[in-house]
MDTraj code that builds the backbone (N, CA, C; nanometers):
import mdtraj as md
import numpy as np

residues = "MET ASN LYS ASP MET ASN LEU TYR SER GLN GLY LYS ASP ALA VAL ILE GLN LEU VAL ARG LEU TYR GLN ARG GLY SER TYR ARG VAL ILE ARG ASP PRO GLU GLY ALA ILE SER LEU TRP ALA ILE GLU GLY PHE GLU ARG SER PRO PHE SER VAL SER PHE ALA ASP ARG GLY ARG ILE SER GLY ASN ILE GLU GLU MET SER PRO GLU PHE VAL ARG ALA PHE ILE GLU PHE VAL ARG ARG THR GLY VAL ARG VAL THR".split()
xyz = np.array([
    [-1.0635, 1.6327, -1.0450],
    [-1.0963, 1.5711, -0.9185],
    [-1.1409, 1.4271, -0.9363],
    [-1.2136, 1.3996, -1.0432],
    [-1.2601, 1.2647, -1.0707],
    [-1.1427, 1.1687, -1.0876],
    [-1.0333, 1.2173, -1.1475],
    [-0.9152, 1.1348, -1.1669],
    [-0.8573, 1.0926, -1.0321],
    [-0.8541, 1.1840, -0.9344],
    [-0.8049, 1.1495, -0.8014],
    [-0.8931, 1.0447, -0.7351],
    [-1.0235, 1.0580, -0.7519],
    [-1.1139, 0.9584, -0.6928],
    [-1.0865, 0.8214, -0.7531],
    [-1.0631, 0.8164, -0.8840],
    [-1.0317, 0.6918, -0.9518],
    [-0.8979, 0.6361, -0.9020],
    [-0.7996, 0.7228, -0.8862],
    [-0.6683, 0.6819, -0.8376],
    [-0.6780, 0.6200, -0.6985],
    [-0.7494, 0.6869, -0.6089],
    [-0.7611, 0.6346, -0.4730],
    [-0.8460, 0.5082, -0.4683],
    [-0.9409, 0.4945, -0.5584],
    [-1.0172, 0.3708, -0.5701],
    [-0.9248, 0.2557, -0.6120],
    [-0.8357, 0.2830, -0.7056],
    [-0.7384, 0.1820, -0.7468],
    [-0.6428, 0.1493, -0.6316],
    [-0.6081, 0.2497, -0.5533],
    [-0.5234, 0.2270, -0.4365],
    [-0.5901, 0.1350, -0.3359],
    [-0.7191, 0.1561, -0.3114],
    [-0.7938, 0.0688, -0.2206],
    [-0.7994, -0.0735, -0.2755],
    [-0.8185, -0.0854, -0.4077],
    [-0.8187, -0.2175, -0.4708],
    [-0.6840, -0.2865, -0.4534],
    [-0.5754, -0.2103, -0.4625],
    [-0.4424, -0.2665, -0.4429],
    [-0.4255, -0.3181, -0.2997],
    [-0.4794, -0.2444, -0.2027],
    [-0.4746, -0.2911, -0.0631],
    [-0.5519, -0.4222, -0.0501],
    [-0.6681, -0.4304, -0.1116],
    [-0.7486, -0.5534, -0.1068],
    [-0.6708, -0.6700, -0.1666],
    [-0.5982, -0.6439, -0.2748],
    [-0.5185, -0.7507, -0.3357],
    [-0.4085, -0.7983, -0.2414],
    [-0.3476, -0.7057, -0.1672],
    [-0.2467, -0.7456, -0.0689],
    [-0.3083, -0.8296, 0.0424],
    [-0.4283, -0.7929, 0.0852],
    [-0.4980, -0.8703, 0.1884],
    [-0.5180, -1.0134, 0.1393],
    [-0.5609, -1.0278, 0.0159],
    [-0.5826, -1.1616, -0.0411],
    [-0.4527, -1.2391, -0.0528],
    [-0.3452, -1.1697, -0.0849],
    [-0.2162, -1.2345, -0.1049],
    [-0.1531, -1.2765, 0.0280],
    [-0.1560, -1.1899, 0.1278],
    [-0.0850, -1.2154, 0.2524],
    [-0.1740, -1.2659, 0.3663],
    [-0.2957, -1.2244, 0.3736],
    [-0.3977, -1.2683, 0.4692],
    [-0.3662, -1.2428, 0.6163],
    [-0.2441, -1.2633, 0.6604],
    [-0.2090, -1.2439, 0.8013],
    [-0.0818, -1.1618, 0.8131],
    [-0.0683, -1.0938, 0.9271],
    [0.0532, -1.0186, 0.9550],
    [0.0344, -0.8684, 0.9421],
    [0.1284, -0.7963, 1.0005],
    [0.1302, -0.6501, 0.9925],
    [0.2410, -0.6079, 0.8984],
    [0.2097, -0.5106, 0.8142],
    [0.3038, -0.4661, 0.7122],
    [0.3086, -0.3144, 0.7071],
    [0.4213, -0.2647, 0.6600],
    [0.4341, -0.1223, 0.6350],
    [0.4839, -0.1052, 0.4918],
    [0.4129, -0.0240, 0.4159],
    [0.4518, 0.0105, 0.2793],
    [0.5276, 0.1420, 0.2885],
    [0.6530, 0.1400, 0.2432],
    [0.7400, 0.2561, 0.2573],
    [0.7836, 0.3046, 0.1196],
    [0.7759, 0.4341, 0.0990],
    [0.8280, 0.4957, -0.0238],
    [0.9562, 0.5688, 0.0132],
    [1.0671, 0.5278, -0.0489],
    [1.1959, 0.5901, -0.0170],
    [1.2105, 0.7236, -0.0906],
    [1.3145, 0.8007, -0.0597],
    [1.3313, 0.9336, -0.1218],
    [1.3396, 0.9309, -0.2746],
    [1.3823, 0.8184, -0.3312],
    [1.3894, 0.8069, -0.4768],
    [1.2554, 0.7687, -0.5383],
    [1.1564, 0.7387, -0.4545],
    [1.0233, 0.7058, -0.5035],
    [0.9932, 0.5576, -0.5122],
    [1.0890, 0.4719, -0.4776],
    [1.0668, 0.3278, -0.4826],
    [0.9846, 0.2819, -0.3625],
    [0.8954, 0.1892, -0.3877],
    [0.8085, 0.1342, -0.2832],
    [0.8634, -0.0002, -0.2369],
    [0.8580, -0.0250, -0.1067],
    [0.8930, -0.1559, -0.0527],
    [0.7909, -0.1930, 0.0544],
    [0.7757, -0.3221, 0.0743],
    [0.6807, -0.3751, 0.1724],
    [0.7609, -0.4449, 0.2812],
    [0.7405, -0.4021, 0.4044],
    [0.8128, -0.4584, 0.5174],
    [0.7152, -0.5265, 0.6123],
    [0.7475, -0.6507, 0.6495],
    [0.6696, -0.7208, 0.7515],
    [0.7169, -0.6718, 0.8875],
    [0.6250, -0.6524, 0.9788],
    [0.6582, -0.6084, 1.1139],
    [0.6683, -0.7322, 1.2009],
    [0.7878, -0.7564, 1.2533],
    [0.8131, -0.8767, 1.3315],
    [0.7245, -0.8824, 1.4548],
    [0.6857, -1.0040, 1.4887],
    [0.6044, -1.0268, 1.6066],
    [0.4548, -1.0262, 1.5790],
    [0.4155, -0.9967, 1.4567],
    [0.2739, -0.9890, 1.4224],
    [0.2363, -1.0861, 1.3100],
    [0.3182, -1.1905, 1.2901],
    [0.2976, -1.2828, 1.1795],
    [0.1622, -1.3520, 1.1832],
    [0.1106, -1.3770, 1.3016],
    [-0.0148, -1.4522, 1.3151],
    [-0.1370, -1.3636, 1.3362],
    [-0.1159, -1.2357, 1.3441],
    [-0.2286, -1.1437, 1.3647],
    [-0.3031, -1.1235, 1.2332],
    [-0.4270, -1.0750, 1.2393],
    [-0.4994, -1.0442, 1.1153],
    [-0.4217, -0.9406, 1.0336],
    [-0.4419, -0.9403, 0.9035],
    [-0.3712, -0.8487, 0.8151],
    [-0.3951, -0.7036, 0.8557],
    [-0.2886, -0.6285, 0.8587],
    [-0.2981, -0.4827, 0.8748],
    [-0.1830, -0.4198, 0.7972],
    [-0.2057, -0.2986, 0.7527],
    [-0.1042, -0.2294, 0.6741],
    [-0.1035, -0.0818, 0.7107],
    [0.0159, -0.0247, 0.7105],
    [0.0300, 0.1199, 0.7255],
    [0.1211, 0.1673, 0.6127],
    [0.1159, 0.2949, 0.5865],
    [0.1877, 0.3537, 0.4750],
    [0.2788, 0.4639, 0.5270],
    [0.4026, 0.4696, 0.4752],
    [0.4986, 0.5707, 0.5196],
    [0.5591, 0.6411, 0.3989],
    [0.5548, 0.7739, 0.4016],
    [0.6103, 0.8541, 0.2929],
    [0.6535, 0.9891, 0.3486],
    [0.7808, 1.0200, 0.3328],
    [0.8347, 1.1495, 0.3758],
    [0.8038, 1.1824, 0.5220],
    [0.8225, 1.0848, 0.6079],
    [0.8011, 1.1049, 0.7502],
    [0.6569, 1.0968, 0.7951],
    [0.5664, 1.0776, 0.7040],
    [0.4247, 1.0682, 0.7379],
    [0.3820, 0.9218, 0.7351],
    [0.3151, 0.8777, 0.8412],
    [0.2671, 0.7403, 0.8504],
    [0.1160, 0.7439, 0.8692],
    [0.0477, 0.6588, 0.7931],
    [-0.0977, 0.6530, 0.8018],
    [-0.1447, 0.5102, 0.7770],
    [-0.2556, 0.4761, 0.8348],
    [-0.3194, 0.3480, 0.8095],
    [-0.4237, 0.3568, 0.7000],
    [-0.4339, 0.4739, 0.6375],
    [-0.5373, 0.4981, 0.5371],
    [-0.4731, 0.5443, 0.4066],
    [-0.4901, 0.4677, 0.3005],
    [-0.4316, 0.5016, 0.1704],
    [-0.4814, 0.6366, 0.1198],
    [-0.6021, 0.6753, 0.1579],
    [-0.6589, 0.8021, 0.1111],
    [-0.5882, 0.9243, 0.1689],
    [-0.5095, 0.9059, 0.2732],
    [-0.4356, 1.0170, 0.3329],
    [-0.2973, 1.0354, 0.2706],
    [-0.2611, 0.9471, 0.1785],
    [-0.1293, 0.9547, 0.1157],
    [-0.1361, 1.0386, -0.0117],
    [-0.0209, 1.0875, -0.0550],
    [-0.0144, 1.1718, -0.1745],
    [-0.0466, 1.0899, -0.3001],
    [-0.0952, 1.1574, -0.4048],
    [-0.1211, 1.0864, -0.5308],
    [0.0045, 1.0159, -0.5850],
    [0.1217, 1.0766, -0.5685],
    [0.2460, 1.0143, -0.6142],
    [0.2710, 0.8836, -0.5417],
    [0.2456, 0.8828, -0.4109],
    [0.2623, 0.7606, -0.3324],
    [0.1658, 0.6542, -0.3819],
    [0.0404, 0.6911, -0.4009],
    [-0.0616, 0.5947, -0.4427],
    [-0.0264, 0.5357, -0.5785],
    [0.0176, 0.6180, -0.6716],
    [0.0573, 0.5672, -0.8041],
    [0.1715, 0.4656, -0.7915],
    [0.2719, 0.4991, -0.7115],
    [0.3857, 0.4088, -0.6926],
    [0.3417, 0.2797, -0.6238],
    [0.2503, 0.2894, -0.5284],
    [0.1997, 0.1720, -0.4578],
    [0.1228, 0.0802, -0.5530],
    [0.0380, 0.1366, -0.6363],
    [-0.0382, 0.0566, -0.7336],
    [0.0583, -0.0165, -0.8266],
    [0.1598, 0.0533, -0.8742],
    [0.2587, -0.0096, -0.9623],
    [0.3342, -0.1202, -0.8890],
    [0.3683, -0.0984, -0.7634],
    [0.4356, -0.2001, -0.6833],
    [0.3505, -0.3264, -0.6750],
    [0.2230, -0.3111, -0.6454],
    [0.1345, -0.4273, -0.6336],
    [0.1224, -0.4978, -0.7686],
    [0.1126, -0.4222, -0.8753],
    [0.1071, -0.4823, -1.0096],
    [0.2317, -0.5640, -1.0394],
    [0.3475, -0.5133, -0.9981],
    [0.4738, -0.5864, -1.0227],
    [0.4790, -0.7168, -0.9444],
    [0.4039, -0.7272, -0.8366],
    [0.4023, -0.8529, -0.7604],
    [0.3204, -0.9597, -0.8325],
    [0.2590, -0.9215, -0.9433],
    [0.1815, -1.0177, -1.0219],
    [0.0355, -1.0216, -0.9853],
    [-0.0071, -0.9289, -0.9015],
    [-0.1463, -0.9226, -0.8608],
    [-0.2180, -0.8215, -0.9485],
    [-0.3332, -0.8566, -0.9972],
    [-0.4091, -0.7656, -1.0845],
    [-0.4818, -0.6617, -1.0010],
    [-0.4597, -0.5361, -1.0343],
    [-0.5289, -0.4244, -0.9675],
    [-0.6223, -0.3639, -1.0706],
    [-0.7512, -0.3582, -1.0369],
    [-0.8503, -0.3047, -1.1313],
    [-0.8557, -0.1555, -1.1272],
])
top = md.Topology()
chain = top.add_chain()
for i, resn in enumerate(residues, 1):
    res = top.add_residue(resn, chain, resSeq=i)
    for name in ("N", "CA", "C"):
        top.add_atom(name, md.element.get_by_symbol(name[0]), res)
traj = md.Trajectory(xyz[None], top)
């Protein structure tokens, strides 16, 4: 159980890194059936404060803690590949 808490803590840190990187706009993080993560900007919200939602297997949530551990792991790796350090 402690490992999951650590994983979700890293997931929250990854969200914070995205906030620092993008600062404004609405985004959706999507995991496709093959497990790849992509980040999509939602048109019309470019000037709004940063917000993010997560989509995986038909489930959409605004809270990283509601996503599966597999999704969170893939999301953390995605953020790392963008060159942002996730603690």
